[in-house]
N, C-alpha and C positions, 0 to 999 in steps of 0.2 A: 926713462924707458919709453920706447915708441908704442903707441896704442895699437892694439890688434884690430884688423878689419873685421867686419861681421863674418865674412867667409872664413877667416882664420879662427874665429871663436867657434864657428860651427865645426870646423875640423878638430879642434881641441876637444870639444864636447863629444864628438864621435869617438875619439880615442878613449875617453873615459867610459862611454857606453860600451865600446868594444871590449874593454877590460872586464866589465860586468858580464857581458855575453860569454867571454872566455871562462870566467869563474863558474858560470852555470854549467858549462860543458865539462870543464876540468874537475869540478868538485861534485856537483850534484849528479849529472848524467853519467859521467864515468864511474863514479862511486856506486851508483845504483846498478849499472850494468855489470860491474865486477861482482857485486853481491847477489845478482840475479833476483833483486827485489822488484817484483812485477809492478806493484802499486807505485813504488818510488820511481821506477823507470818511466812510467807514463807521466807522472807528475813532472819529473825533471825534463822530459822530452817536450811537454807542452809549454813549460816555462821558457826553455831555450828557444823554441819556435816563436813564442810571443816576442822575445827579445830580438830575434832575427827580424821579425816583421817591423819592429820599430826602426830598425836600421836598413831595411830593404831598399828604400829610395836611394841611399848612399852607396851601398854595396853593389846593387845592380848597375848603377850608373858608372861608378869609378873602377869597379872590379868585376866586369861582366864575366870573364872566364872563371874567376873564383866563385862567383855567384852560382854558376852552373854546378860547381863541385859542392857547394853548400846546400843548394835547394833545386837542383836540376831534375828533370823528369827521370823516372826510374827505368830508362831504356838505354841500350847500348848506343854510343855515338860512333858511327863508322866514318872514317876519313877515306873517301874514295880516292884511288890513285896512290895512296900511301900504305894500303893494306894494314891500316891501323884501326883497332877496335878499342875504344875507351869504355870501360865498364862504369855504370853510373855509381854515384856516391852522394851522400848528404842526407838531408832530412827526409826526403820522399822515400829513399831506400830504407832508412831507419823506420819510418812509419809502417811500411809493409812488414818488416821484421817484427816490430813491437806488437802489432795488432793481429799477428797469427799465433797459433798455439806455441808456447815456449818449448824449445828443446835445447839441449846442450850445444848443438851445432849452430842453431840460429842465434843463440845468445853470445856465442863466441864471434859470430859474424857481426852482431851489433857492436860488440866491444871494439872490433876492428874498424867499424864505421866511425865510432867516436874518436878513435885515434887519428883517423884521416881528417876529421873535422878540426881537431886540435891543431894539426899542421897547417890546414888551410886558413884558419883564423890567425895563426902566427904570421902567415904570408901577408894577409891584409894589414896587420899591425905594422909589419916591417915596411911595406911599400907606401902606406898612407903618409908616412913622414916625408916622403919625397914629393908629394903633390903640392902644387900651387893652385889652390882653388880660386874660382871667380864667382861673383854673385850670379852671373849669367848661367854658369854651369849648375849651381845649386837650384836655381829656379827651374831650370830644364829638368833636373833630376826629380824635383817634386811634381812638376807637370806630368812627367811620364809615369810616376808612381800612381797618380790619380787614374790615369788611363789603364795601368796594370791592374789596379783594384777593380775597375769597371769591367774589364774583359776577362780577367783571370781570377782575381782575389775572391770575388763573391760567388764563383761557380763551383768551388770545391776542386779546382784544377790541381792544386798542389797539396791537398789534404783529403783525398778520396776516402780514406778509412776513418780517420779521426773526426772528419767533418767539422773542422774548427774555423771554417771560412769567416763566419760572422765575428766571433771574438778577435780573430787575427786581423780582420779589416779594421776593427777599432784600434788595435795596437799600431797598425801602419799609419792610421790617421793621427794617433798621438805622437808618433815620430815626426810627422810633418808639422804638427802643432808646435812641437818643441823647437823646431828650426825657426818658424815664423815669429815666435816670441822674441827672438834675437833681432828681428827686423822691426820690433815694436808694432806688430800687426795685431789688430783687435777684430776687425770685421770678418776676415776669413776664419779666424779662430773661434769666433762666436758660432759660425755655421758648422765648423768642425765639431765643436762641443755639442751642438744639436744633433749632428750626425751620429756621434758616439752614443748619445742618449737614446737615439732611435735604435741603434744596434743593440744596446743593452736591454732595451725593452722588447725587441723582436729578434730573439737570438736563435729561434728554431730554423735549422737549415732548410727543411722542406717547405715551410710556409712563409719564409722571408720574402717580402715584397721588393724584389730587385728593381723593378721598373720605377717605383716611387723613390727608392733610394738613389738611383742614378739621376733622375730628373729633378728631384727636390733637394738633394744634398750634394752628390759628387760633382755634377756639372756647375752648380752655383759656387762650390768651393773653388773649383778651377778658375772660374771667371773672376772671383775676388782675389785670388792669388795673382792673376794676370794684372788686375787693376793695381795691386800693390807694386808689382814689377814696374809698371808704367809710372806710378807715382814716385818711385825711387830712381827713375831714369836708368833702369838696368836693361841692357840690351838683351835680345834673344841670343841663345847659343846656337852654333851650327850643330843641330841635333843629329844623332844617329838614327832617328826615327824616320819612317817614310811619310809621316805627316808633315805638313808645313810647319816651320819653326814657330810660327805665330798662332797655330791652332790651339784653342782653349777647350775644345770638345771634339771627340772623335766623330760625333754625329752632326757637326755643323756643316753647312754647305761648303764644298771644296776643301774639306779637311785634308784630303790626301794630295800629296805632290807626286803625281804619277811618274814624273821624271826620276824620282829617287828609286824607282823600281828598274830603271834603265842602267844607271851607274856610269854613264859616259856622256859628257855634255855634248858631244858631237851627234848623239842619237836623240836628243830631246825632240819631243813631238811638236807639231805645229798644225794649224788649220790646213795649210797647203798639203802637208804630208798625209793628214787624215783623209782629205778629199781624194788624193791620188790613191791611197790604200783602199778606200771604199770602191773606187772604180775598178781596181785590179781584183778585189775580192769577188766582185760580181761578174767578172769577165772570164769566159772559158779560154782566153788566150794563153793562160798559164799551162794548160794541159796540151800535150802533143796532139791529142785527138781533136781538140778544139770543141769538145762538147761537154766539158765538166769544169766547173768553177768551185771556189771555196763555198759559195752560197748553195751549191748543189747539195751539200750535206749539213750546212749550218744555216737554217732558215730563221730569219729575223722574227717571224711570228711565233716561233717556238723557242725564243730566247737563244737563238743560234744553235739549236739542236735539230734533229730530223724526225723525232717521234718514233723511230724504229728501235727494235730490241738491240740490234747491232747494225753498224753502218754498212752500206752496200759498197761493194768494190766497183772498179771501173768496168769490169766485165758483167754482162747481164746475168743475174742470179747469183752473183758472188757476194758472200758476206765477209766482212772483216772480223777481226778478233774481238773487238770491244764496241760498246755503246758510244755514240757520238757525244762528246762532252760539250757543255755550254761554253760559249765564248764571252758571256756576260761576266764582267768583272775579272776576266782572265788576266788582264794587265796588272792586277793587284795581287800577284803571287810570285813565288820564286822558283817554281818548277812547273813543267808542262808535260802533257800527256798523262794518262792514268799512272804510268810507271815512272814519271818524273825524268824521263830520259833526256829531255831538252832543258837547258838552263835559261834560255831566253826565248822570247816570241820570235825573234829572227831565226833562231835554230829550228823552232817548230815549223815555220813557214818553209824553210829549206827541206826539212824532212818530208812534209806532206806533198810538196810539189814533186819531189823526186821519187816518192814511194810508188812502186810498180802497181800496187793495187788501188791506190787512192787517186793520184792524178797522172801518174806515169809521164811526168814532164821533165823539163830541164830549164833551169833559170837562165842559162846562157842562151838557149834557143828561144825562150820566151822573150828575152830582151831584144833579140834580133827581130822577132815578129812585132813587138811593141814599137820599135823604132821606125817601122814602115807603116804603122797604123795611124789613121787620122785621129786627132784629138788629144793624144797622149803627150806630144812634144811640149805643149803649153803647160800641162799639169806637172810634168817633170821639171821644167824650168822654174816654175813657181816653188816647187817643193825642194829642189836641189839646185840652187842658182849658181852652177859652176859653168866653166867655159864649154864643156861638152854638151850639156843640156840634153843628154840622152839617157835611156834606161840602161842599167846594168844589173847583174844578179843581186848585188848588195843593196842597191836602192829599192829594188822590188821587195826584198825581204823586209827592209826597214819600213817601207811605206805600209805594207800589210800589217806589220807589228804596230805601227802608229795608229792605224784604224782600229785594231782590236783593243788597244790601250784606251781608246775613247769610249768604249762600250760600258761605261760605269756611271750611269746618270744619278744614282742615289735619289730616285724620285718616288719611292714607294710610300704607302701610307705610314709604314713604320718610321721611315726617315722624317716624314712631316710631323709625326707625333713627337719624335725626339727633338725636333727643332722648335717645338712649342705649341703646335696645333693639337691639343689634347682631345679633340673631338674625333680624331681619325681612327681610334681603336675602340672596339667594344669591350665589355667586361670579360667575355670569354677569351678574346685575343690577348688582353692584358694578362690573364691567368696563364694563357699558353706561353707567353714570353717568360713568365716567372718559373714555370715548370721546365721550360727549355733550358734556362740558365741555372736551375737548381736541381730538383728531384730527378728529372730525366737525364741530367748530366750531358745533354747535347752540346751545351756551350763550352764544355771542357775539351772538345775536339773541333767543333765548328765555332771559331772564336768571333765574337762580336767586335767590330761592326761589319766586318766582311762576311762573317759566317762561313768561312772556309778554313783551311788548315794553316793559315798564316797568322801567327799570334801577335797581339798587341804587347807592348807599345812600340816595338821597333819594326815589326813586320819584315824581319830579315831572313826568314827561312820558311819553307812550306813543308808540312809534315805529311807522312804517309802512315796509314794504320792497317793492321791486320784484323779484319772483322769476322773472318770465317764465312764469307758469302757463299751460299749454296748454289748448285748448278741449276736447280729448279725451285719453284715456290712450294714444293712438298714439305710440310712441317711434320709429317709422321715418320718418314724415313729419309731425312735430308742427307744429301751427299755434297761434299765440298766441291766447289767449282775447280776445274783443273788448270785454270789460268794461274801461272806462278807469279804474275805481277813483276815487281822489281827484281826478283830472284833470277828471272830470265836474262837480265842484263848484268847483274852483279851477284856472284855466287856466294852470298852470305846467308846462312840459315835464318837470320833475323828478317830477311827480305821476302821469305816465301809467302806468297799471297798478299803482299803489301801493296796498297794502292793509295794514290793521292786523296786527301780529304778535299772534296770539291765544295764550291760555294753552294749555299742553300738559297741564295737570292734568285728569284724567278723560278723556284722549284716547281711551282704549280704548272709551269709551261714545259717542263723538261722530262716528263715521263716517256718511257719507262726508266727505272732507277737502278743504280749500282753499275759497276764497270761492265757487267754482262747483261744488263737490262732485264734482270730476273723478276723484278717486281713492277707490276703495272700501276699500283696505287700507293699513295702515301700511307694508307692504312696498313698495307702489307709491310712497308718499310718500318713503320712504328712497331708493328707486332714482332718483327725480327729483332729490333733493339730491345724491346720489352722482355724478350726471352733470354737476353744475354748474348746475342749474336750467334755465330755458328757453334761455339763451344757450349753456350747455354742451351742450345737445341740438341746437344748430344754429338755433334761432329767433333772428331779429334783434331784440334788445332793447337798444337803445343806452344806456338809463338803468338797466339792471339793477344793483341794489345788492348782491345776492348775488354772491359770487365765482363766475365761470364755470369756475374750475378744478375738475377732478374731485377727489373726496375720496379715491378709491382705497380705499374700505372693502371688506373681504372679506364674503362671505355670513355668516360666523360673527360678524363685528363688527356687521353690520346686525341680526342676531338678538339680539345682546346689548343693543344700543341699544333695540330694541323691548321686550325684557324689562325694561329699566329703566323705560321709559315706562309699563309696566303697573303699576309700583309707585307711580305718582302717582294711582291710583284711590282715591278716598275710601272709607273703610270704614263710614261712617255719614253 
């Protein structure tokens, strides 16, 4: 009989573990839900979640669509263009049901969710038999799971009510440990054992030291797993993540492959394209009036914002609809403008140049002007070495986009700390990070390390949230801002007042805040969140995605979070 490869043994073991997972759902959770035994329901739910976490590295990697149905966010998925709305299902939906007051209706809903999960697990079992796994894929799956734990797992992202992030992180690490045993690994597993012991000892969600856990446990685990991969001469996989395939930490220098946010090899950025894009960005040649450039509204000294409540239009005294967003780290996201109306930076450039109130220009006419201007011919020939050697609308769009994609230096004190210089952060700044990623729940929407709405480890979508942002800073009689956000583009009730989750990097330079510039200071912003957003302040926002529960942050804790946010300011 031919000996199984290590990857085949891992797959066979997954089948066995999956059977155990199915038994927990079929027997314990389903039985408890049928009997409406509240204590048994919670116990069975937590057991099933723990088992899922042990298998998360595998299910998320090899069955990403099913993973969404098993543990996706409890919000509707809308397929634009297909008029299709997929209602959420899985553990996060169950958690909301289980942790609210029991009624006949919601317990019937719970039972229905259990039945859906049973079918989804059967799908995993059926299709797993068809996979031909490789060692490279398994190591990539484990690598991405460490990143998933770092950015999502320890923040309460998928367990906001039960707050089981810490014990579930231990379960996820045990799942990884189980795989590495089959590769005869000891060094990484020793660190995993220490990490699990740390989790067992420090299991309180609000006080857990996430900074220590990431730097002293998760990153070292990742590095040791990579060392094992190299020792075993296992190649890297062509990963679906926007990180470089060889990256062992999301915080290491040059961890991100910006070209993976482009999606087309003909569009890859280069130094020549960046230089051309920078020249075009600062040149009023793009506007028909010849007196307005991209830099007119995006000032480098203000992290490419303008410091105004709302952007100014091309006509004197004219205000635009929204606040000017930062272009810092804009290349590391999947949607652009506050309402996500553009899918690429090239589309964004096209929209801005042609917008009657912004630049009132024409890329075709701009190309004609550029081709008669001195200095540009050489820049275009270096950036786009074709026979024509001239500007055209597409080259202008792509050069501008290339420059914006270069505005992600990762040079802040926080980055330096995460790369090993532990003198960079003060005690209060460290506490601020831990609050941000834990009790304050900021990190469950502003995902590390980008601190925007593009979640690790794949970074394949950018999210919008409904916060209930008020029209003014009045906290006594607040009124909802009348900007409909994404709803103005796509007529879905879920999109009313929905706006992109922007990056918090360089936030100390980008006041005023929110899509309408309603808040002048970070203290005001934190007060808004501390109250539970618009709904928590008493505004009627039926579709608010932000929890309306108060965070109960003290004044000291708010100061510490703001102190941490200041560490995200780039130093070059």
